[in-house]
VEXFIPA-141546 format. One record per residue: x, y, z of N, C-alpha, C in turn. Coordinates in steps of 0.02 Angstrom, whole numbers, plus 50000, padded with zeros to 5 digits. Atoms other than C-alpha are relative to their C-alpha. Layout:
! residues N
(pt (X Y Z) (X Y Z) (X Y Z)) ...
This chain:
! residues 73
(pt (49957 49972 49948) (50709 50073 48608) (49980 50072 50013)) (pt (50018 49932 49980) (50675 50233 48702) (50063 50039 50018)) (pt (49944 49956 49983) (50798 50377 48714) (49982 50037 50064)) (pt (50013 49968 49936) (50809 50443 48891) (50017 50074 49997)) (pt (49988 49928 49996) (50803 50629 48933) (50067 50013 50034)) (pt (49936 49981 49972) (50970 50709 48969) (49993 50059 50046)) (pt (49993 49941 49957) (51009 50827 49110) (50074 50019 49999)) (pt (49929 49980 50001) (51170 50928 49124) (50043 49952 50041)) (pt (49955 50046 49965) (51312 50811 49171) (49984 49927 49989)) (pt (50018 50069 50014) (51219 50653 49120) (50022 49981 49930)) (pt (49982 50026 50066) (51284 50548 48978) (49937 49971 49967)) (pt (50059 50028 50033) (51153 50500 48847) (50003 49924 50003)) (pt (50003 50073 50001) (51095 50320 48852) (49936 49977 49966)) (pt (50058 50030 50032) (50973 50205 48766) (49973 49947 50046)) (pt (50033 50048 49958) (50848 50103 48863) (49978 49941 49957)) (pt (50020 50059 50038) (50829 49925 48798) (49944 49965 50038)) (pt (50057 50032 49970) (50662 49843 48832) (49993 49928 49974)) (pt (50010 50069 50020) (50614 49659 48827) (49951 49994 49941)) (pt (50048 50000 50055) (50469 49699 48711) (49980 50071 49985)) (pt (50017 49931 50019) (50405 49853 48618) (49944 50028 50043)) (pt (50054 49966 49964) (50296 49980 48706) (49937 49999 49957)) (pt (50064 50003 50037) (50111 49968 48658) (49964 50066 50000)) (pt (50037 49937 49994) (50045 50136 48716) (50046 50060 50003)) (pt (49956 49942 49989) (50187 50250 48771) (50053 50007 49946)) (pt (49944 49985 50044) (50315 50334 48660) (50056 50029 50043)) (pt (49946 49970 49962) (50483 50402 48713) (49982 50072 50020)) (pt (50022 49932 49983) (50405 50576 48708) (49953 49999 50060)) (pt (50044 50007 49942) (50268 50518 48829) (50041 49989 50063)) (pt (49958 50015 49942) (50400 50448 48946) (50036 50063 50024)) (pt (49968 49937 49981) (50493 50614 48944) (49951 50046 50035)) (pt (50050 49956 49970) (50333 50711 48982) (49979 49976 50069)) (pt (50018 50028 49935) (50287 50594 49125) (50055 50014 50050)) (pt (49943 49986 49956) (50462 50612 49199) (50003 50073 50019)) (pt (50001 49928 49985) (50452 50802 49185) (49944 50018 50049)) (pt (50056 49987 49955) (50282 50802 49271) (50018 49977 50071)) (pt (49980 50025 49934) (50349 50695 49414) (50054 50044 50032)) (pt (49945 49959 49974) (50506 50801 49432) (49976 50068 50024)) (pt (50025 49934 49983) (50404 50961 49444) (49953 50003 50059)) (pt (50048 50002 49945) (50294 50905 49588) (50036 49997 50067)) (pt (49973 50002 49932) (50321 50922 49775) (49996 49931 50031)) (pt (49995 50065 49966) (50333 50784 49906) (49934 49963 50007)) (pt (50065 50032 49993) (50145 50750 49917) (49962 50008 49935)) (pt (50030 49991 50066) (50089 50724 49738) (49994 49934 49964)) (pt (50006 50059 50043) (50038 50601 49606) (49988 50023 49929)) (pt (50012 49988 50071) (50029 50592 49418) (49953 49945 49977)) (pt (50049 50047 50027) (49879 50511 49335) (50004 50002 49924)) (pt (50000 50004 50073) (49883 50451 49156) (49929 49985 49977)) (pt (50068 50007 50025) (49719 50469 49062) (50004 49972 49929)) (pt (50000 50034 50065) (49695 50347 48918) (49930 50002 49972)) (pt (50065 49997 50033) (49554 50368 48792) (50008 49971 49930)) (pt (49999 50032 50066) (49520 50262 48638) (50069 49971 49984)) (pt (49937 50035 50010) (49682 50166 48662) (50062 50043 50000)) (pt (49942 49956 50001) (49795 50319 48670) (50004 50041 50064)) (pt (49990 49956 49943) (49871 50419 48810) (49978 50070 49980)) (pt (50027 49934 50019) (49773 50583 48807) (50021 50056 50046)) (pt (49986 49947 49951) (49814 50677 48967) (50046 49974 50054)) (pt (49964 50011 49938) (49935 50686 49111) (49969 50047 50051)) (pt (50032 49960 49948) (49844 50745 49266) (50046 50002 50061)) (pt (49957 49992 49942) (49950 50815 49408) (49957 50020 50060)) (pt (50037 49985 49939) (49877 50812 49584) (50052 50011 50055)) (pt (49953 49984 49948) (49972 50897 49723) (49963 50015 50065)) (pt (50031 49991 49934) (49929 50893 49908) (50046 50040 50045)) (pt (49962 49962 49952) (49984 51005 50049) (49983 49974 50070)) (pt (50011 50026 49933) (50007 50939 50226) (49966 50054 50043)) (pt (50036 49953 49955) (49888 51020 50351) (50024 49992 50072)) (pt (49971 50005 49933) (49992 50967 50502) (50041 50062 50013)) (pt (49960 49941 49981) (50062 51116 50592) (50072 49980 50013)) (pt (49929 50016 49988) (50249 51129 50620) (50013 49966 50066)) (pt (49988 50031 49934) (50230 51074 50802) (49962 49934 50008)) (pt (50039 50062 49994) (50108 50930 50769) (50042 49940 49976)) (pt (49962 50059 50022) (50187 50757 50762) (49966 49966 49942)) (pt (50027 50038 50057) (50166 50658 50602) (49994 49928 50021)) (pt (50012 50070 49982) (50094 50485 50621) (50014 49955 49942)) 
């Protein structure tokens, strides 16, 4: 079972899974969530696995080059 990260006002809870995690730990899940929460609207998080273990979280953030008056398609 993984313990979820708490934010002010949230009650703690436990996440029940159908089967145990093979690669991720609850700490990994917290770090992935923090990486996602810290990114803007045009971004992605890449997980880098090496020798069977999660080694890096890579954050990629993009900035729109459309001007304020240009319509978005």
